[in-house]
PDB file of N, CA, C and O in Angstrom:
ATOM      1  N   MET A   1       0.845  -1.174   0.000  1.00  0.00           N
ATOM      2  CA  MET A   1       0.000   0.000   0.000  1.00  0.00           C
ATOM      3  C   MET A   1       0.893   1.240   0.000  1.00  0.00           C
ATOM      4  O   MET A   1       1.865   1.323   0.751  1.00  0.00           O
ATOM      5  N   THR A   2       0.552   2.181  -0.837  1.00  0.00           N
ATOM      6  CA  THR A   2       1.336   3.405  -0.950  1.00  0.00           C
ATOM      7  C   THR A   2       0.577   4.569  -0.305  1.00  0.00           C
ATOM      8  O   THR A   2      -0.599   4.441   0.033  1.00  0.00           O
ATOM      9  N   THR A   3       1.258   5.698  -0.140  1.00  0.00           N
ATOM     10  CA  THR A   3       0.571   6.868   0.404  1.00  0.00           C
ATOM     11  C   THR A   3      -0.529   7.347  -0.540  1.00  0.00           C
ATOM     12  O   THR A   3      -1.530   7.912  -0.097  1.00  0.00           O
ATOM     13  N   ALA A   4      -0.345   7.122  -1.824  1.00  0.00           N
ATOM     14  CA  ALA A   4      -1.394   7.480  -2.786  1.00  0.00           C
ATOM     15  C   ALA A   4      -2.638   6.632  -2.544  1.00  0.00           C
ATOM     16  O   ALA A   4      -3.760   7.134  -2.612  1.00  0.00           O
ATOM     17  N   ASP A   5      -2.438   5.343  -2.260  1.00  0.00           N
ATOM     18  CA  ASP A   5      -3.572   4.456  -1.955  1.00  0.00           C
ATOM     19  C   ASP A   5      -4.273   4.913  -0.683  1.00  0.00           C
ATOM     20  O   ASP A   5      -5.501   4.934  -0.608  1.00  0.00           O
ATOM     21  N   ILE A   6      -3.481   5.275   0.305  1.00  0.00           N
ATOM     22  CA  ILE A   6      -4.040   5.706   1.591  1.00  0.00           C
ATOM     23  C   ILE A   6      -4.845   6.985   1.420  1.00  0.00           C
ATOM     24  O   ILE A   6      -5.915   7.127   2.012  1.00  0.00           O
ATOM     25  N   SER A   7      -4.348   7.907   0.623  1.00  0.00           N
ATOM     26  CA  SER A   7      -5.059   9.180   0.457  1.00  0.00           C
ATOM     27  C   SER A   7      -6.390   9.001  -0.264  1.00  0.00           C
ATOM     28  O   SER A   7      -7.257   9.870  -0.178  1.00  0.00           O
ATOM     29  N   LYS A   8      -6.564   7.901  -0.965  1.00  0.00           N
ATOM     30  CA  LYS A   8      -7.836   7.615  -1.635  1.00  0.00           C
ATOM     31  C   LYS A   8      -8.890   7.069  -0.672  1.00  0.00           C
ATOM     32  O   LYS A   8     -10.076   7.022  -0.997  1.00  0.00           O
ATOM     33  N   MET A   9      -8.439   6.654   0.528  1.00  0.00           N
ATOM     34  CA  MET A   9      -9.357   6.099   1.521  1.00  0.00           C
ATOM     35  C   MET A   9     -10.141   7.233   2.181  1.00  0.00           C
ATOM     36  O   MET A   9      -9.670   8.369   2.249  1.00  0.00           O
ATOM     37  N   SER A  10     -11.318   6.916   2.657  1.00  0.00           N
ATOM     38  CA  SER A  10     -12.094   7.909   3.400  1.00  0.00           C
ATOM     39  C   SER A  10     -11.426   8.120   4.760  1.00  0.00           C
ATOM     40  O   SER A  10     -10.584   7.327   5.181  1.00  0.00           O
ATOM     41  N   VAL A  11     -11.810   9.187   5.429  1.00  0.00           N
ATOM     42  CA  VAL A  11     -11.248   9.464   6.756  1.00  0.00           C
ATOM     43  C   VAL A  11     -11.569   8.307   7.705  1.00  0.00           C
ATOM     44  O   VAL A  11     -10.713   7.879   8.479  1.00  0.00           O
ATOM     45  N   ILE A  12     -12.780   7.815   7.645  1.00  0.00           N
ATOM     46  CA  ILE A  12     -13.172   6.699   8.519  1.00  0.00           C
ATOM     47  C   ILE A  12     -12.329   5.461   8.228  1.00  0.00           C
ATOM     48  O   ILE A  12     -11.888   4.780   9.154  1.00  0.00           O
ATOM     49  N   GLU A  13     -12.105   5.169   6.959  1.00  0.00           N
ATOM     50  CA  GLU A  13     -11.282   4.011   6.602  1.00  0.00           C
ATOM     51  C   GLU A  13      -9.845   4.180   7.111  1.00  0.00           C
ATOM     52  O   GLU A  13      -9.239   3.219   7.585  1.00  0.00           O
ATOM     53  N   ARG A  14      -9.305   5.393   7.016  1.00  0.00           N
ATOM     54  CA  ARG A  14      -7.938   5.637   7.506  1.00  0.00           C
ATOM     55  C   ARG A  14      -7.873   5.505   9.021  1.00  0.00           C
ATOM     56  O   ARG A  14      -6.916   4.944   9.554  1.00  0.00           O
ATOM     57  N   LEU A  15      -8.889   6.020   9.724  1.00  0.00           N
ATOM     58  CA  LEU A  15      -8.915   5.880  11.181  1.00  0.00           C
ATOM     59  C   LEU A  15      -9.033   4.413  11.586  1.00  0.00           C
ATOM     60  O   LEU A  15      -8.371   3.976  12.527  1.00  0.00           O
ATOM     61  N   GLN A  16      -9.856   3.662  10.893  1.00  0.00           N
ATOM     62  CA  GLN A  16     -10.008   2.235  11.192  1.00  0.00           C
ATOM     63  C   GLN A  16      -8.692   1.489  10.945  1.00  0.00           C
ATOM     64  O   GLN A  16      -8.334   0.582  11.696  1.00  0.00           O
ATOM     65  N   THR A  17      -7.989   1.877   9.899  1.00  0.00           N
ATOM     66  CA  THR A  17      -6.700   1.264   9.593  1.00  0.00           C
ATOM     67  C   THR A  17      -5.687   1.584  10.679  1.00  0.00           C
ATOM     68  O   THR A  17      -4.937   0.709  11.111  1.00  0.00           O
ATOM     69  N   MET A  18      -5.663   2.849  11.126  1.00  0.00           N
ATOM     70  CA  MET A  18      -4.752   3.226  12.207  1.00  0.00           C
ATOM     71  C   MET A  18      -5.069   2.449  13.479  1.00  0.00           C
ATOM     72  O   MET A  18      -4.158   1.980  14.163  1.00  0.00           O
ATOM     73  N   GLU A  19      -6.345   2.311  13.799  1.00  0.00           N
ATOM     74  CA  GLU A  19      -6.741   1.550  14.983  1.00  0.00           C
ATOM     75  C   GLU A  19      -6.271   0.102  14.876  1.00  0.00           C
ATOM     76  O   GLU A  19      -5.787  -0.475  15.849  1.00  0.00           O
ATOM     77  N   ALA A  20      -6.419  -0.477  13.689  1.00  0.00           N
ATOM     78  CA  ALA A  20      -5.980  -1.864  13.488  1.00  0.00           C
ATOM     79  C   ALA A  20      -4.465  -1.986  13.645  1.00  0.00           C
ATOM     80  O   ALA A  20      -3.974  -2.955  14.224  1.00  0.00           O
ATOM     81  N   LEU A  21      -3.727  -1.001  13.129  1.00  0.00           N
ATOM     82  CA  LEU A  21      -2.265  -1.016  13.273  1.00  0.00           C
ATOM     83  C   LEU A  21      -1.854  -0.908  14.736  1.00  0.00           C
ATOM     84  O   LEU A  21      -1.013  -1.675  15.203  1.00  0.00           O
ATOM     85  N   TRP A  22      -2.449   0.052  15.470  1.00  0.00           N
ATOM     86  CA  TRP A  22      -2.121   0.204  16.886  1.00  0.00           C
ATOM     87  C   TRP A  22      -2.475  -1.061  17.646  1.00  0.00           C
ATOM     88  O   TRP A  22      -1.709  -1.501  18.503  1.00  0.00           O
ATOM     89  N   ASP A  23      -3.621  -1.650  17.347  1.00  0.00           N
ATOM     90  CA  ASP A  23      -4.033  -2.876  18.026  1.00  0.00           C
ATOM     91  C   ASP A  23      -3.033  -3.994  17.768  1.00  0.00           C
ATOM     92  O   ASP A  23      -2.694  -4.746  18.682  1.00  0.00           O
ATOM     93  N   SER A  24      -2.561  -4.110  16.534  1.00  0.00           N
ATOM     94  CA  SER A  24      -1.603  -5.173  16.224  1.00  0.00           C
ATOM     95  C   SER A  24      -0.272  -4.936  16.936  1.00  0.00           C
ATOM     96  O   SER A  24       0.400  -5.889  17.332  1.00  0.00           O
ATOM     97  N   LEU A  25       0.110  -3.664  17.100  1.00  0.00           N
ATOM     98  CA  LEU A  25       1.365  -3.358  17.786  1.00  0.00           C
ATOM     99  C   LEU A  25       1.282  -3.653  19.282  1.00  0.00           C
ATOM    100  O   LEU A  25       2.284  -4.026  19.892  1.00  0.00           O
ATOM    101  N   THR A  26       0.106  -3.491  19.877  1.00  0.00           N
ATOM    102  CA  THR A  26      -0.026  -3.744  21.319  1.00  0.00           C
ATOM    103  C   THR A  26       0.098  -5.226  21.642  1.00  0.00           C
ATOM    104  O   THR A  26       0.347  -5.592  22.791  1.00  0.00           O
ATOM    105  N   HIS A  27      -0.072  -6.073  20.648  1.00  0.00           N
ATOM    106  CA  HIS A  27       0.028  -7.505  20.871  1.00  0.00           C
ATOM    107  C   HIS A  27       1.400  -8.078  20.500  1.00  0.00           C
ATOM    108  O   HIS A  27       1.606  -9.290  20.565  1.00  0.00           O
ATOM    109  N   GLU A  28       2.328  -7.214  20.116  1.00  0.00           N
ATOM    110  CA  GLU A  28       3.685  -7.651  19.778  1.00  0.00           C
ATOM    111  C   GLU A  28       4.420  -8.034  21.057  1.00  0.00           C
ATOM    112  O   GLU A  28       4.288  -7.368  22.084  1.00  0.00           O
ATOM    113  N   SER A  29       5.188  -9.101  20.985  1.00  0.00           N
ATOM    114  CA  SER A  29       5.939  -9.512  22.166  1.00  0.00           C
ATOM    115  C   SER A  29       7.281  -8.797  22.272  1.00  0.00           C
ATOM    116  O   SER A  29       7.856  -8.720  23.358  1.00  0.00           O
ATOM    117  N   THR A  30       7.780  -8.280  21.171  1.00  0.00           N
ATOM    118  CA  THR A  30       9.051  -7.574  21.220  1.00  0.00           C
ATOM    119  C   THR A  30       8.806  -6.121  21.611  1.00  0.00           C
ATOM    120  O   THR A  30       7.887  -5.468  21.117  1.00  0.00           O
ATOM    121  N   GLU A  31       9.645  -5.641  22.499  1.00  0.00           N
ATOM    122  CA  GLU A  31       9.520  -4.270  22.970  1.00  0.00           C
ATOM    123  C   GLU A  31      10.435  -3.375  22.147  1.00  0.00           C
ATOM    124  O   GLU A  31      11.595  -3.705  21.898  1.00  0.00           O
ATOM    125  N   ILE A  32       9.899  -2.250  21.735  1.00  0.00           N
ATOM    126  CA  ILE A  32      10.693  -1.285  20.985  1.00  0.00           C
ATOM    127  C   ILE A  32      11.280  -0.304  21.993  1.00  0.00           C
ATOM    128  O   ILE A  32      10.549   0.342  22.742  1.00  0.00           O
ATOM    129  N   LYS A  33      12.588  -0.201  22.003  1.00  0.00           N
ATOM    130  CA  LYS A  33      13.254   0.681  22.957  1.00  0.00           C
ATOM    131  C   LYS A  33      13.417   2.067  22.361  1.00  0.00           C
ATOM    132  O   LYS A  33      13.684   2.230  21.171  1.00  0.00           O
ATOM    133  N   SER A  34      13.250   3.055  23.219  1.00  0.00           N
ATOM    134  CA  SER A  34      13.454   4.437  22.791  1.00  0.00           C
ATOM    135  C   SER A  34      14.940   4.667  22.554  1.00  0.00           C
ATOM    136  O   SER A  34      15.777   4.068  23.229  1.00  0.00           O
ATOM    137  N   PRO A  35      15.271   5.532  21.600  1.00  0.00           N
ATOM    138  CA  PRO A  35      16.686   5.827  21.367  1.00  0.00           C
ATOM    139  C   PRO A  35      17.270   6.602  22.559  1.00  0.00           C
ATOM    140  O   PRO A  35      16.531   7.244  23.306  1.00  0.00           O
ATOM    141  N   ALA A  36      18.569   6.539  22.729  1.00  0.00           N
ATOM    142  CA  ALA A  36      19.235   7.188  23.862  1.00  0.00           C
ATOM    143  C   ALA A  36      18.980   8.688  23.881  1.00  0.00           C
ATOM    144  O   ALA A  36      18.825   9.272  24.953  1.00  0.00           O
ATOM    145  N   TRP A  37      18.934   9.321  22.710  1.00  0.00           N
ATOM    146  CA  TRP A  37      18.740  10.762  22.667  1.00  0.00           C
ATOM    147  C   TRP A  37      17.400  11.162  23.261  1.00  0.00           C
ATOM    148  O   TRP A  37      17.259  12.268  23.782  1.00  0.00           O
ATOM    149  N   HIS A  38      16.414  10.274  23.190  1.00  0.00           N
ATOM    150  CA  HIS A  38      15.096  10.580  23.718  1.00  0.00           C
ATOM    151  C   HIS A  38      15.167  10.748  25.237  1.00  0.00           C
ATOM    152  O   HIS A  38      14.556  11.657  25.798  1.00  0.00           O
ATOM    153  N   SER A  39      15.902   9.879  25.879  1.00  0.00           N
ATOM    154  CA  SER A  39      16.091   9.984  27.326  1.00  0.00           C
ATOM    155  C   SER A  39      16.793  11.283  27.690  1.00  0.00           C
ATOM    156  O   SER A  39      16.453  11.924  28.685  1.00  0.00           O
ATOM    157  N   ASP A  40      17.779  11.671  26.874  1.00  0.00           N
ATOM    158  CA  ASP A  40      18.508  12.922  27.116  1.00  0.00           C
ATOM    159  C   ASP A  40      17.567  14.129  27.033  1.00  0.00           C
ATOM    160  O   ASP A  40      17.624  15.024  27.876  1.00  0.00           O
ATOM    161  N   VAL A  41      16.705  14.148  26.017  1.00  0.00           N
ATOM    162  CA  VAL A  41      15.764  15.262  25.846  1.00  0.00           C
ATOM    163  C   VAL A  41      14.802  15.331  27.031  1.00  0.00           C
ATOM    164  O   VAL A  41      14.534  16.411  27.556  1.00  0.00           O
ATOM    165  N   LEU A  42      14.284  14.176  27.448  1.00  0.00           N
ATOM    166  CA  LEU A  42      13.356  14.162  28.580  1.00  0.00           C
ATOM    167  C   LEU A  42      14.045  14.631  29.863  1.00  0.00           C
ATOM    168  O   LEU A  42      13.456  15.371  30.651  1.00  0.00           O
ATOM    169  N   SER A  43      15.276  14.204  30.069  1.00  0.00           N
ATOM    170  CA  SER A  43      16.031  14.632  31.251  1.00  0.00           C
ATOM    171  C   SER A  43      16.243  16.139  31.253  1.00  0.00           C
ATOM    172  O   SER A  43      16.086  16.790  32.286  1.00  0.00           O
ATOM    173  N   GLU A  44      16.600  16.694  30.095  1.00  0.00           N
ATOM    174  CA  GLU A  44      16.794  18.146  29.989  1.00  0.00           C
ATOM    175  C   GLU A  44      15.497  18.886  30.301  1.00  0.00           C
ATOM    176  O   GLU A  44      15.512  19.901  30.997  1.00  0.00           O
ATOM    177  N   ARG A  45      14.388  18.387  29.795  1.00  0.00           N
ATOM    178  CA  ARG A  45      13.104  19.051  30.029  1.00  0.00           C
ATOM    179  C   ARG A  45      12.708  18.975  31.503  1.00  0.00           C
ATOM    180  O   ARG A  45      12.210  19.949  32.067  1.00  0.00           O
ATOM    181  N   LYS A  46      12.931  17.810  32.126  1.00  0.00           N
ATOM    182  CA  LYS A  46      12.615  17.664  33.552  1.00  0.00           C
ATOM    183  C   LYS A  46      13.462  18.615  34.385  1.00  0.00           C
ATOM    184  O   LYS A  46      12.972  19.210  35.345  1.00  0.00           O
ATOM    185  N   GLU A  47      14.721  18.758  34.022  1.00  0.00           N
ATOM    186  CA  GLU A  47      15.613  19.662  34.750  1.00  0.00           C
ATOM    187  C   GLU A  47      15.148  21.107  34.619  1.00  0.00           C
ATOM    188  O   GLU A  47      15.183  21.855  35.596  1.00  0.00           O
ATOM    189  N   LYS A  48      14.718  21.511  33.434  1.00  0.00           N
ATOM    190  CA  LYS A  48      14.209  22.870  33.235  1.00  0.00           C
ATOM    191  C   LYS A  48      12.967  23.123  34.086  1.00  0.00           C
ATOM    192  O   LYS A  48      12.811  24.207  34.650  1.00  0.00           O
ATOM    193  N   ILE A  49      12.095  22.141  34.181  1.00  0.00           N
ATOM    194  CA  ILE A  49      10.899  22.279  35.014  1.00  0.00           C
ATOM    195  C   ILE A  49      11.319  22.385  36.477  1.00  0.00           C
ATOM    196  O   ILE A  49      10.804  23.221  37.219  1.00  0.00           O
ATOM    197  N   LYS A  50      12.251  21.538  36.883  1.00  0.00           N
ATOM    198  CA  LYS A  50      12.708  21.516  38.271  1.00  0.00           C
ATOM    199  C   LYS A  50      13.349  22.841  38.683  1.00  0.00           C
ATOM    200  O   LYS A  50      13.107  23.324  39.789  1.00  0.00           O
ATOM    201  N   ASN A  51      14.162  23.432  37.806  1.00  0.00           N
ATOM    202  CA  ASN A  51      14.860  24.660  38.186  1.00  0.00           C
ATOM    203  C   ASN A  51      14.095  25.929  37.821  1.00  0.00           C
ATOM    204  O   ASN A  51      14.580  27.038  38.043  1.00  0.00           O
ATOM    205  N   GLY A  52      12.891  25.761  37.257  1.00  0.00           N
ATOM    206  CA  GLY A  52      12.024  26.901  36.985  1.00  0.00           C
ATOM    207  C   GLY A  52      12.315  27.648  35.696  1.00  0.00           C
ATOM    208  O   GLY A  52      11.780  28.736  35.483  1.00  0.00           O
ATOM    209  N   SER A  53      13.151  27.087  34.829  1.00  0.00           N
ATOM    210  CA  SER A  53      13.472  27.789  33.581  1.00  0.00           C
ATOM    211  C   SER A  53      12.643  27.316  32.386  1.00  0.00           C
ATOM    212  O   SER A  53      12.834  27.793  31.267  1.00  0.00           O
ATOM    213  N   ALA A  54      11.729  26.386  32.623  1.00  0.00           N
ATOM    214  CA  ALA A  54      10.877  25.893  31.535  1.00  0.00           C
ATOM    215  C   ALA A  54       9.809  26.934  31.214  1.00  0.00           C
ATOM    216  O   ALA A  54       9.320  27.634  32.101  1.00  0.00           O
ATOM    217  N   THR A  55       9.460  27.024  29.949  1.00  0.00           N
ATOM    218  CA  THR A  55       8.370  27.901  29.541  1.00  0.00           C
ATOM    219  C   THR A  55       7.289  27.054  28.880  1.00  0.00           C
ATOM    220  O   THR A  55       7.572  26.048  28.229  1.00  0.00           O
ATOM    221  N   PHE A  56       6.067  27.479  29.061  1.00  0.00           N
ATOM    222  CA  PHE A  56       4.941  26.730  28.541  1.00  0.00           C
ATOM    223  C   PHE A  56       4.034  27.659  27.752  1.00  0.00           C
ATOM    224  O   PHE A  56       3.985  28.861  28.013  1.00  0.00           O
ATOM    225  N   ILE A  57       3.316  27.096  26.786  1.00  0.00           N
ATOM    226  CA  ILE A  57       2.312  27.848  26.048  1.00  0.00           C
ATOM    227  C   ILE A  57       1.001  27.069  26.097  1.00  0.00           C
ATOM    228  O   ILE A  57       0.987  25.860  26.327  1.00  0.00           O
ATOM    229  N   SER A  58      -0.080  27.774  25.879  1.00  0.00           N
ATOM    230  CA  SER A  58      -1.391  27.131  25.877  1.00  0.00           C
ATOM    231  C   SER A  58      -1.584  26.366  24.561  1.00  0.00           C
ATOM    232  O   SER A  58      -0.847  26.560  23.594  1.00  0.00           O
ATOM    233  N   LEU A  59      -2.576  25.512  24.556  1.00  0.00           N
ATOM    234  CA  LEU A  59      -2.910  24.769  23.356  1.00  0.00           C
ATOM    235  C   LEU A  59      -3.351  25.724  22.246  1.00  0.00           C
ATOM    236  O   LEU A  59      -3.037  25.506  21.076  1.00  0.00           O
ATOM    237  N   ASP A  60      -4.076  26.776  22.612  1.00  0.00           N
ATOM    238  CA  ASP A  60      -4.510  27.763  21.620  1.00  0.00           C
ATOM    239  C   ASP A  60      -3.312  28.464  20.989  1.00  0.00           C
ATOM    240  O   ASP A  60      -3.292  28.699  19.781  1.00  0.00           O
ATOM    241  N   GLU A  61      -2.301  28.802  21.816  1.00  0.00           N
ATOM    242  CA  GLU A  61      -1.089  29.436  21.284  1.00  0.00           C
ATOM    243  C   GLU A  61      -0.369  28.487  20.316  1.00  0.00           C
ATOM    244  O   GLU A  61       0.114  28.903  19.264  1.00  0.00           O
ATOM    245  N   LEU A  62      -0.310  27.223  20.688  1.00  0.00           N
ATOM    246  CA  LEU A  62       0.332  26.233  19.826  1.00  0.00           C
ATOM    247  C   LEU A  62      -0.400  26.120  18.494  1.00  0.00           C
ATOM    248  O   LEU A  62       0.230  26.089  17.436  1.00  0.00           O
ATOM    249  N   LYS A  63      -1.711  26.060  18.545  1.00  0.00           N
ATOM    250  CA  LYS A  63      -2.502  25.953  17.316  1.00  0.00           C
ATOM    251  C   LYS A  63      -2.328  27.161  16.418  1.00  0.00           C
ATOM    252  O   LYS A  63      -2.373  27.035  15.195  1.00  0.00           O
ATOM    253  N   SER A  64      -2.129  28.336  17.009  1.00  0.00           N
ATOM    254  CA  SER A  64      -1.998  29.547  16.198  1.00  0.00           C
ATOM    255  C   SER A  64      -0.638  29.630  15.518  1.00  0.00           C
ATOM    256  O   SER A  64      -0.450  30.463  14.632  1.00  0.00           O
ATOM    257  N   LYS A  65       0.304  28.796  15.906  1.00  0.00           N
ATOM    258  CA  LYS A  65       1.638  28.816  15.292  1.00  0.00           C
ATOM    259  C   LYS A  65       1.683  28.072  13.968  1.00  0.00           C
ATOM    260  O   LYS A  65       2.719  28.084  13.302  1.00  0.00           O
ATOM    261  N   LYS A  66       0.624  27.441  13.572  1.00  0.00           N
ATOM    262  CA  LYS A  66       0.602  26.660  12.331  1.00  0.00           C
ATOM    263  C   LYS A  66       0.775  27.505  11.146  1.00  0.00           C
ATOM    264  O   LYS A  66       0.779  27.000  10.023  1.00  0.00           O
TER     265      LYS A  66
END
């Protein structure tokens, strides 16, 4: 299946396909490990929150940045 095939599907069909994919992944016995850099980013963000230097924006502000 190509992205062109997927774009021909209705929104409902694409959502159903995504649900089926997620469901199949939840039943996998192999665990996918996060890359090391992901842990580094999370640690940096936690540290910023802890020391008060983190900044946050509202969901509306985020949406307006599109």
